[in-house]
N, CA, C and O atoms as a GROMACS GRO file, in nm:
protein
  456
    1MET      N    1   0.092  11.659  -8.175
    1MET     CA    2   0.122  11.675  -8.297
    1MET      C    3   0.247  11.540  -8.330
    1MET      O    4   0.360  11.525  -8.282
    2ALA      N    5   0.178  11.466  -8.421
    2ALA     CA    6   0.256  11.342  -8.434
    2ALA      C    7   0.327  11.373  -8.608
    2ALA      O    8   0.278  11.445  -8.695
    3GLY      N    9   0.467  11.283  -8.617
    3GLY     CA   10   0.522  11.292  -8.699
    3GLY      C   11   0.525  11.169  -8.754
    3GLY      O   12   0.449  11.075  -8.733
    4ASP      N   13   0.648  11.180  -8.848
    4ASP     CA   14   0.666  11.037  -8.913
    4ASP      C   15   0.818  11.048  -8.901
    4ASP      O   16   0.884  11.149  -8.876
    5TRP      N   17   0.865  10.902  -8.927
    5TRP     CA   18   1.018  10.894  -8.936
    5TRP      C   19   1.096  10.987  -9.042
    5TRP      O   20   1.050  11.008  -9.154
    6GLY      N   21   1.224  11.043  -8.995
    6GLY     CA   22   1.284  11.133  -9.080
    6GLY      C   23   1.352  11.072  -9.206
    6GLY      O   24   1.387  11.139  -9.304
    7ASN      N   25   1.367  10.926  -9.193
    7ASN     CA   26   1.438  10.858  -9.304
    7ASN      C   27   1.340  10.720  -9.311
    7ASN      O   28   1.296  10.669  -9.208
    8GLY      N   29   1.317  10.672  -9.434
    8GLY     CA   30   1.241  10.565  -9.458
    8GLY      C   31   1.302  10.455  -9.441
    8GLY      O   32   1.423  10.445  -9.463
    9LEU      N   33   1.206  10.325  -9.385
    9LEU     CA   34   1.268  10.209  -9.329
    9LEU      C   35   1.356  10.165  -9.439
    9LEU      O   36   1.432  10.077  -9.399
   10PHE      N   37   1.372  10.195  -9.565
   10PHE     CA   38   1.450  10.115  -9.649
   10PHE      C   39   1.547  10.234  -9.714
   10PHE      O   40   1.595  10.237  -9.828
   11SER      N   41   1.559  10.311  -9.629
   11SER     CA   42   1.664  10.447  -9.646
   11SER      C   43   1.794  10.374  -9.584
   11SER      O   44   1.877  10.451  -9.535
   12CYS      N   45   1.823  10.244  -9.579
   12CYS     CA   46   1.972  10.232  -9.481
   12CYS      C   47   2.080  10.261  -9.549
   12CYS      O   48   2.191  10.239  -9.500
   13PHE      N   49   2.065  10.311  -9.667
   13PHE     CA   50   2.218  10.316  -9.745
   13PHE      C   51   2.265  10.435  -9.754
   13PHE      O   52   2.366  10.469  -9.816
   14ASN      N   53   2.154  10.541  -9.656
   14ASN     CA   54   2.209  10.671  -9.641
   14ASN      C   55   2.295  10.693  -9.551
   14ASN      O   56   2.348  10.803  -9.534
   15ASP      N   57   2.320  10.583  -9.478
   15ASP     CA   58   2.438  10.580  -9.360
   15ASP      C   59   2.488  10.433  -9.390
   15ASP      O   60   2.434  10.338  -9.334
   16CYS      N   61   2.584  10.416  -9.472
   16CYS     CA   62   2.658  10.298  -9.521
   16CYS      C   63   2.744  10.224  -9.384
   16CYS      O   64   2.760  10.102  -9.373
   17THR      N   65   2.786  10.318  -9.295
   17THR     CA   66   2.872  10.257  -9.188
   17THR      C   67   2.746  10.172  -9.074
   17THR      O   68   2.735  10.056  -9.033
   18THR      N   69   2.684  10.271  -9.058
   18THR     CA   70   2.562  10.192  -8.976
   18THR      C   71   2.481  10.066  -9.043
   18THR      O   72   2.449   9.971  -8.971
   19CYS      N   73   2.452  10.065  -9.173
   19CYS     CA   74   2.406   9.978  -9.242
   19CYS      C   75   2.509   9.834  -9.213
   19CYS      O   76   2.483   9.728  -9.156
   20ILE      N   77   2.621   9.878  -9.274
   20ILE     CA   78   2.692   9.750  -9.251
   20ILE      C   79   2.724   9.669  -9.119
   20ILE      O   80   2.726   9.547  -9.105
   21LEU      N   81   2.751   9.787  -9.009
   21LEU     CA   82   2.736   9.753  -8.872
   21LEU      C   83   2.607   9.662  -8.836
   21LEU      O   84   2.623   9.557  -8.774
   22ALA      N   85   2.496   9.701  -8.870
   22ALA     CA   86   2.378   9.640  -8.855
   22ALA      C   87   2.345   9.496  -8.916
   22ALA      O   88   2.271   9.413  -8.864
   23PHE      N   89   2.395   9.488  -9.002
   23PHE     CA   90   2.436   9.351  -9.088
   23PHE      C   91   2.527   9.254  -8.997
   23PHE      O   92   2.497   9.142  -8.958
   24ILE      N   93   2.632   9.317  -8.977
   24ILE     CA   94   2.730   9.221  -8.875
   24ILE      C   95   2.732   9.213  -8.763
   24ILE      O   96   2.778   9.114  -8.706
   25ALA      N   97   2.690   9.304  -8.708
   25ALA     CA   98   2.670   9.331  -8.563
   25ALA      C   99   2.549   9.404  -8.494
   25ALA      O  100   2.555   9.498  -8.414
   26SER      N  101   2.445   9.344  -8.541
   26SER     CA  102   2.306   9.399  -8.498
   26SER      C  103   2.305   9.420  -8.349
   26SER      O  104   2.255   9.523  -8.304
   27TRP      N  105   2.362   9.317  -8.260
   27TRP     CA  106   2.354   9.358  -8.132
   27TRP      C  107   2.408   9.484  -8.092
   27TRP      O  108   2.352   9.533  -7.994
   28TYR      N  109   2.522   9.562  -8.153
   28TYR     CA  110   2.600   9.671  -8.150
   28TYR      C  111   2.495   9.792  -8.145
   28TYR      O  112   2.469   9.869  -8.053
   29VAL      N  113   2.439   9.782  -8.284
   29VAL     CA  114   2.352   9.879  -8.324
   29VAL      C  115   2.246   9.912  -8.227
   29VAL      O  116   2.220  10.023  -8.181
   30PHE      N  117   2.177   9.776  -8.198
   30PHE     CA  118   2.062   9.761  -8.093
   30PHE      C  119   2.105   9.851  -7.941
   30PHE      O  120   2.038   9.928  -7.873
   31SER      N  121   2.201   9.818  -7.931
   31SER     CA  122   2.259   9.850  -7.779
   31SER      C  123   2.294   9.997  -7.751
   31SER      O  124   2.284  10.067  -7.651
   32ARG      N  125   2.352  10.023  -7.907
   32ARG     CA  126   2.411  10.198  -7.893
   32ARG      C  127   2.244  10.259  -7.908
   32ARG      O  128   2.226  10.365  -7.847
   33ASN      N  129   2.134  10.208  -7.975
   33ASN     CA  130   2.004  10.270  -7.951
   33ASN      C  131   1.954  10.294  -7.841
   33ASN      O  132   1.906  10.400  -7.802
   34ALA      N  133   1.965  10.194  -7.788
   34ALA     CA  134   1.889  10.146  -7.655
   34ALA      C  135   1.953  10.251  -7.554
   34ALA      O  136   1.879  10.293  -7.465
   35GLN      N  137   2.100  10.303  -7.561
   35GLN     CA  138   2.181  10.356  -7.487
   35GLN      C  139   2.146  10.508  -7.496
   35GLN      O  140   2.140  10.590  -7.404
   36LYS      N  141   2.125  10.523  -7.620
   36LYS     CA  142   2.102  10.692  -7.633
   36LYS      C  143   1.957  10.725  -7.592
   36LYS      O  144   1.936  10.845  -7.578
   37ILE      N  145   1.827  10.622  -7.565
   37ILE     CA  146   1.726  10.652  -7.521
   37ILE      C  147   1.693  10.612  -7.367
   37ILE      O  148   1.599  10.656  -7.301
   38GLY      N  149   1.761  10.545  -7.338
   38GLY     CA  150   1.761  10.485  -7.188
   38GLY      C  151   1.853  10.470  -7.111
   38GLY      O  152   1.836  10.405  -7.007
   39GLY      N  153   1.959  10.520  -7.139
   39GLY     CA  154   2.102  10.512  -7.076
   39GLY      C  155   2.160  10.388  -7.014
   39GLY      O  156   2.209  10.377  -6.902
   40ILE      N  157   2.146  10.300  -7.101
   40ILE     CA  158   2.212  10.172  -7.066
   40ILE      C  159   2.366  10.145  -7.108
   40ILE      O  160   2.397  10.245  -7.173
   41ASP      N  161   2.443  10.083  -7.104
   41ASP     CA  162   2.575  10.077  -7.126
   41ASP      C  163   2.553   9.989  -7.252
   41ASP      O  164   2.499   9.879  -7.245
   42PRO      N  165   2.605  10.054  -7.389
   42PRO     CA  166   2.583   9.946  -7.503
   42PRO      C  167   2.676   9.846  -7.521
   42PRO      O  168   2.650   9.766  -7.611
   43ILE      N  169   2.806   9.825  -7.441
   43ILE     CA  170   2.877   9.707  -7.452
   43ILE      C  171   2.804   9.602  -7.343
   43ILE      O  172   2.761   9.491  -7.374
   44GLY      N  173   2.801   9.661  -7.204
   44GLY     CA  174   2.755   9.556  -7.102
   44GLY      C  175   2.612   9.534  -7.107
   44GLY      O  176   2.581   9.426  -7.157
   45GLU      N  177   2.516   9.607  -7.069
   45GLU     CA  178   2.381   9.567  -7.028
   45GLU      C  179   2.324   9.552  -7.159
   45GLU      O  180   2.243   9.459  -7.165
   46GLY      N  181   2.349   9.631  -7.292
   46GLY     CA  182   2.295   9.622  -7.405
   46GLY      C  183   2.319   9.491  -7.474
   46GLY      O  184   2.231   9.416  -7.515
   47CYS      N  185   2.438   9.474  -7.481
   47CYS     CA  186   2.453   9.313  -7.533
   47CYS      C  187   2.419   9.208  -7.476
   47CYS      O  188   2.415   9.104  -7.540
   48VAL      N  189   2.385   9.213  -7.330
   48VAL     CA  190   2.334   9.101  -7.253
   48VAL      C  191   2.193   9.084  -7.278
   48VAL      O  192   2.148   8.970  -7.265
   49ILE      N  193   2.108   9.189  -7.316
   49ILE     CA  194   1.967   9.196  -7.334
   49ILE      C  195   1.944   9.128  -7.437
   49ILE      O  196   1.860   9.039  -7.453
   50TYR      N  197   2.043   9.185  -7.531
   50TYR     CA  198   2.026   9.115  -7.665
   50TYR      C  199   2.036   8.970  -7.683
   50TYR      O  200   1.953   8.900  -7.742
   51ALA      N  201   2.138   8.931  -7.630
   51ALA     CA  202   2.183   8.786  -7.632
   51ALA      C  203   2.091   8.719  -7.592
   51ALA      O  204   2.034   8.637  -7.665
   52VAL      N  205   2.054   8.744  -7.454
   52VAL     CA  206   1.955   8.670  -7.369
   52VAL      C  207   1.855   8.651  -7.452
   52VAL      O  208   1.826   8.536  -7.484
   53SER      N  209   1.762   8.793  -7.517
   53SER     CA  210   1.627   8.751  -7.584
   53SER      C  211   1.641   8.664  -7.714
   53SER      O  212   1.540   8.617  -7.767
   54GLN      N  213   1.776   8.643  -7.769
   54GLN     CA  214   1.786   8.563  -7.887
   54GLN      C  215   1.724   8.443  -7.885
   54GLN      O  216   1.648   8.393  -7.968
   55PHE      N  217   1.776   8.388  -7.751
   55PHE     CA  218   1.738   8.243  -7.707
   55PHE      C  219   1.594   8.234  -7.642
   55PHE      O  220   1.560   8.125  -7.597
   56ILE      N  221   1.512   8.333  -7.634
   56ILE     CA  222   1.394   8.326  -7.582
   56ILE      C  223   1.281   8.349  -7.694
   56ILE      O  224   1.253   8.466  -7.720
   57PRO      N  225   1.220   8.258  -7.756
   57PRO     CA  226   1.100   8.306  -7.857
   57PRO      C  227   1.028   8.430  -7.843
   57PRO      O  228   0.986   8.458  -7.731
   58TYR      N  229   1.008   8.512  -7.943
   58TYR     CA  230   0.908   8.627  -7.936
   58TYR      C  231   0.951   8.731  -7.821
   58TYR      O  232   0.891   8.839  -7.815
   59VAL      N  233   1.051   8.702  -7.730
   59VAL     CA  234   1.106   8.793  -7.614
   59VAL      C  235   1.204   8.902  -7.734
   59VAL      O  236   1.207   9.025  -7.724
   60ASP      N  237   1.256   8.844  -7.811
   60ASP     CA  238   1.361   8.917  -7.902
   60ASP      C  239   1.298   9.009  -7.939
   60ASP      O  240   1.340   9.122  -7.916
   61TRP      N  241   1.169   8.988  -8.012
   61TRP     CA  242   1.076   9.096  -8.083
   61TRP      C  243   1.036   9.192  -7.979
   61TRP      O  244   1.058   9.308  -8.013
   62TYR      N  245   0.979   9.174  -7.849
   62TYR     CA  246   0.943   9.240  -7.774
   62TYR      C  247   1.058   9.342  -7.723
   62TYR      O  248   1.011   9.455  -7.707
   63CYS      N  249   1.169   9.335  -7.699
   63CYS     CA  250   1.261   9.387  -7.662
   63CYS      C  251   1.296   9.486  -7.768
   63CYS      O  252   1.299   9.607  -7.748
   64ARG      N  253   1.326   9.423  -7.890
   64ARG     CA  254   1.376   9.556  -8.000
   64ARG      C  255   1.230   9.657  -8.029
   64ARG      O  256   1.230   9.778  -8.051
   65ALA      N  257   1.120   9.574  -8.022
   65ALA     CA  258   1.011   9.682  -8.058
   65ALA      C  259   1.004   9.760  -7.947
   65ALA      O  260   0.976   9.877  -7.970
   66SER      N  261   1.028   9.718  -7.795
   66SER     CA  262   0.998   9.802  -7.678
   66SER      C  263   1.118   9.941  -7.707
   66SER      O  264   1.088  10.059  -7.685
   67VAL      N  265   1.226   9.905  -7.748
   67VAL     CA  266   1.345   9.991  -7.790
   67VAL      C  267   1.265  10.127  -7.896
   67VAL      O  268   1.251  10.247  -7.870
   68ARG      N  269   1.236  10.069  -7.985
   68ARG     CA  270   1.185  10.124  -8.126
   68ARG      C  271   1.066  10.197  -8.076
   68ARG      O  272   1.069  10.319  -8.092
   69GLY      N  273   0.961  10.145  -8.019
   69GLY     CA  274   0.870  10.242  -7.952
   69GLY      C  275   0.901  10.377  -7.860
   69GLY      O  276   0.853  10.488  -7.884
   70LYS      N  277   0.994  10.345  -7.743
   70LYS     CA  278   1.060  10.472  -7.711
   70LYS      C  279   1.125  10.559  -7.779
   70LYS      O  280   1.139  10.674  -7.738
   71ILE      N  281   1.180  10.513  -7.905
   71ILE     CA  282   1.236  10.618  -8.001
   71ILE      C  283   1.111  10.682  -8.074
   71ILE      O  284   1.115  10.802  -8.104
   72ARG      N  285   1.028  10.625  -8.095
   72ARG     CA  286   0.898  10.683  -8.149
   72ARG      C  287   0.833  10.799  -8.042
   72ARG      O  288   0.807  10.916  -8.070
   73GLU      N  289   0.819  10.752  -7.952
   73GLU     CA  290   0.736  10.833  -7.841
   73GLU      C  291   0.840  10.970  -7.832
   73GLU      O  292   0.792  11.084  -7.839
   74SER      N  293   0.964  10.949  -7.819
   74SER     CA  294   1.047  11.027  -7.784
   74SER      C  295   1.083  11.148  -7.899
   74SER      O  296   1.124  11.260  -7.868
   75LYS      N  297   1.060  11.105  -8.030
   75LYS     CA  298   1.067  11.166  -8.136
   75LYS      C  299   0.924  11.236  -8.209
   75LYS      O  300   0.918  11.306  -8.310
   76GLY      N  301   0.807  11.188  -8.113
   76GLY     CA  302   0.684  11.218  -8.133
   76GLY      C  303   0.625  11.164  -8.311
   76GLY      O  304   0.558  11.227  -8.393
   77ILE      N  305   0.686  11.027  -8.317
   77ILE     CA  306   0.651  10.949  -8.449
   77ILE      C  307   0.542  10.873  -8.411
   77ILE      O  308   0.542  10.806  -8.307
   78GLU      N  309   0.414  10.880  -8.518
   78GLU     CA  310   0.304  10.810  -8.502
   78GLU      C  311   0.343  10.659  -8.515
   78GLU      O  312   0.456  10.636  -8.556
   79GLY      N  313   0.271  10.567  -8.488
   79GLY     CA  314   0.281  10.446  -8.464
   79GLY      C  315   0.221  10.381  -8.362
   79GLY      O  316   0.148  10.435  -8.279
   80SER      N  317   0.264  10.207  -8.369
   80SER     CA  318   0.203  10.138  -8.247
   80SER      C  319   0.311  10.007  -8.233
   80SER      O  320   0.401   9.975  -8.311
   81PHE      N  321   0.268   9.943  -8.103
   81PHE     CA  322   0.358   9.860  -8.066
   81PHE      C  323   0.355   9.755  -8.137
   81PHE      O  324   0.465   9.707  -8.165
   82ILE      N  325   0.227   9.682  -8.192
   82ILE     CA  326   0.200   9.593  -8.304
   82ILE      C  327   0.289   9.617  -8.423
   82ILE      O  328   0.362   9.530  -8.471
   83LYS      N  329   0.281   9.745  -8.472
   83LYS     CA  330   0.370   9.800  -8.603
   83LYS      C  331   0.493   9.775  -8.571
   83LYS      O  332   0.564   9.718  -8.655
   84ASP      N  333   0.546   9.809  -8.448
   84ASP     CA  334   0.696   9.783  -8.429
   84ASP      C  335   0.738   9.657  -8.410
   84ASP      O  336   0.854   9.622  -8.433
   85CYS      N  337   0.647   9.581  -8.368
   85CYS     CA  338   0.692   9.414  -8.376
   85CYS      C  339   0.721   9.384  -8.505
   85CYS      O  340   0.826   9.332  -8.541
   86LEU      N  341   0.610   9.421  -8.594
   86LEU     CA  342   0.609   9.356  -8.725
   86LEU      C  343   0.757   9.416  -8.791
   86LEU      O  344   0.850   9.349  -8.834
   87THR      N  345   0.746   9.540  -8.785
   87THR     CA  346   0.881   9.606  -8.843
   87THR      C  347   1.018   9.538  -8.792
   87THR      O  348   1.093   9.484  -8.873
   88VAL      N  349   1.046   9.542  -8.661
   88VAL     CA  350   1.181   9.492  -8.633
   88VAL      C  351   1.170   9.304  -8.651
   88VAL      O  352   1.272   9.234  -8.649
   89GLY      N  353   1.046   9.252  -8.665
   89GLY     CA  354   1.074   9.107  -8.694
   89GLY      C  355   1.076   9.083  -8.823
   89GLY      O  356   1.126   8.972  -8.846
   90PHE      N  357   1.045   9.138  -8.912
   90PHE     CA  358   1.066   9.128  -9.078
   90PHE      C  359   1.159   9.205  -9.110
   90PHE      O  360   1.210   9.160  -9.213
   91CYS      N  361   1.218   9.313  -9.073
   91CYS     CA  362   1.295   9.414  -9.120
   91CYS      C  363   1.406   9.459  -9.061
   91CYS      O  364   1.463   9.559  -9.105
   92LEU      N  365   1.462   9.376  -8.930
   92LEU     CA  366   1.520   9.436  -8.802
   92LEU      C  367   1.650   9.505  -8.886
   92LEU      O  368   1.635   9.627  -8.876
   93GLN      N  369   1.741   9.483  -8.945
   93GLN     CA  370   1.865   9.554  -9.020
   93GLN      C  371   1.832   9.683  -9.033
   93GLN      O  372   1.882   9.785  -8.987
   94CYS      N  373   1.724   9.660  -9.115
   94CYS     CA  374   1.693   9.821  -9.174
   94CYS      C  375   1.602   9.891  -9.059
   94CYS      O  376   1.602  10.014  -9.070
   95ALA      N  377   1.540   9.850  -8.972
   95ALA     CA  378   1.466   9.910  -8.844
   95ALA      C  379   1.587   9.984  -8.762
   95ALA      O  380   1.590  10.105  -8.736
   96LEU      N  381   1.681   9.893  -8.728
   96LEU     CA  382   1.815   9.957  -8.644
   96LEU      C  383   1.833  10.074  -8.724
   96LEU      O  384   1.790  10.183  -8.683
   97VAL      N  385   1.898  10.063  -8.848
   97VAL     CA  386   1.947  10.184  -8.904
   97VAL      C  387   1.863  10.300  -8.914
   97VAL      O  388   1.910  10.412  -8.893
   98GLN      N  389   1.724  10.278  -8.950
   98GLN     CA  390   1.633  10.381  -8.924
   98GLN      C  391   1.606  10.437  -8.776
   98GLN      O  392   1.577  10.554  -8.751
   99GLU      N  393   1.618  10.347  -8.694
   99GLU     CA  394   1.638  10.407  -8.561
   99GLU      C  395   1.763  10.495  -8.508
   99GLU      O  396   1.754  10.589  -8.429
  100ALA      N  397   1.872  10.448  -8.562
  100ALA     CA  398   1.989  10.503  -8.548
  100ALA      C  399   1.983  10.625  -8.605
  100ALA      O  400   2.018  10.719  -8.534
  101GLN      N  401   1.938  10.655  -8.745
  101GLN     CA  402   1.955  10.772  -8.840
  101GLN      C  403   1.856  10.869  -8.709
  101GLN      O  404   1.912  10.970  -8.668
  102GLU      N  405   1.728  10.837  -8.654
  102GLU     CA  406   1.665  10.924  -8.614
  102GLU      C  407   1.717  10.973  -8.485
  102GLU      O  408   1.690  11.085  -8.443
  103LEU      N  409   1.792  10.889  -8.422
  103LEU     CA  410   1.866  10.920  -8.280
  103LEU      C  411   1.977  11.038  -8.336
  103LEU      O  412   2.002  11.143  -8.279
  104ALA      N  413   2.025  11.001  -8.436
  104ALA     CA  414   2.142  11.089  -8.500
  104ALA      C  415   2.082  11.237  -8.509
  104ALA      O  416   2.143  11.330  -8.457
  105ALA      N  417   1.962  11.257  -8.574
  105ALA     CA  418   1.910  11.369  -8.626
  105ALA      C  419   1.867  11.461  -8.537
  105ALA      O  420   1.784  11.417  -8.457
  106PRO      N  421   1.903  11.600  -8.522
  106PRO     CA  422   1.886  11.697  -8.429
  106PRO      C  423   1.723  11.707  -8.450
  106PRO      O  424   1.662  11.710  -8.557
  107SER      N  425   1.666  11.711  -8.309
  107SER     CA  426   1.549  11.716  -8.259
  107SER      C  427   1.489  11.857  -8.326
  107SER      O  428   1.542  11.968  -8.315
  108SER      N  429   1.360  11.824  -8.400
  108SER     CA  430   1.264  11.923  -8.445
  108SER      C  431   1.177  11.968  -8.381
  108SER      O  432   1.094  12.036  -8.443
  109GLN      N  433   1.160  11.950  -8.242
  109GLN     CA  434   1.097  12.014  -8.169
  109GLN      C  435   1.099  12.139  -8.104
  109GLN      O  436   1.190  12.141  -8.022
  110SER      N  437   1.029  12.253  -8.109
  110SER     CA  438   1.061  12.367  -8.083
  110SER      C  439   1.034  12.391  -7.948
  110SER      O  440   0.944  12.343  -7.878
  111ILE      N  441   1.153  12.500  -7.908
  111ILE     CA  442   1.165  12.518  -7.760
  111ILE      C  443   1.097  12.682  -7.741
  111ILE      O  444   1.119  12.777  -7.815
  112CYS      N  445   1.016  12.679  -7.630
  112CYS     CA  446   0.958  12.827  -7.625
  112CYS      C  447   1.031  12.902  -7.530
  112CYS      O  448   1.021  12.852  -7.418
  113ARG      N  449   1.100  13.002  -7.534
  113ARG     CA  450   1.157  13.095  -7.456
  113ARG      C  451   1.100  13.234  -7.467
  113ARG      O  452   1.069  13.300  -7.566
  114GLU      N  453   1.092  13.272  -7.286
  114GLU     CA  454   1.047  13.364  -7.226
  114GLU      C  455   1.123  13.456  -7.213
  114GLU      O  456   1.088  13.557  -7.152
   0.00000   0.00000   0.00000
């Protein structure tokens, strides 16, 4: 059962705090999102990964698209790596806010209890 993002790509103003952070400290929002799905330290490892990737062409797109893909998979959202690359490449701040909103939303997956 594949779904869609809970918030649209351009719904970044639904969360003004994260929106402002994404525009002035995108490294922090990226690191926080990566930490929520992968267990990395948002201030240590996350910042280093983000900073290093900024100096190597296309590695930055790959790193950001990989995190977006993990979020998609964990939430059961349709998409592809190519679409993730294009989204983070051309709408980075909006994508970061969308990812943060998705991670903050309660999981909609049902749990079977016996």
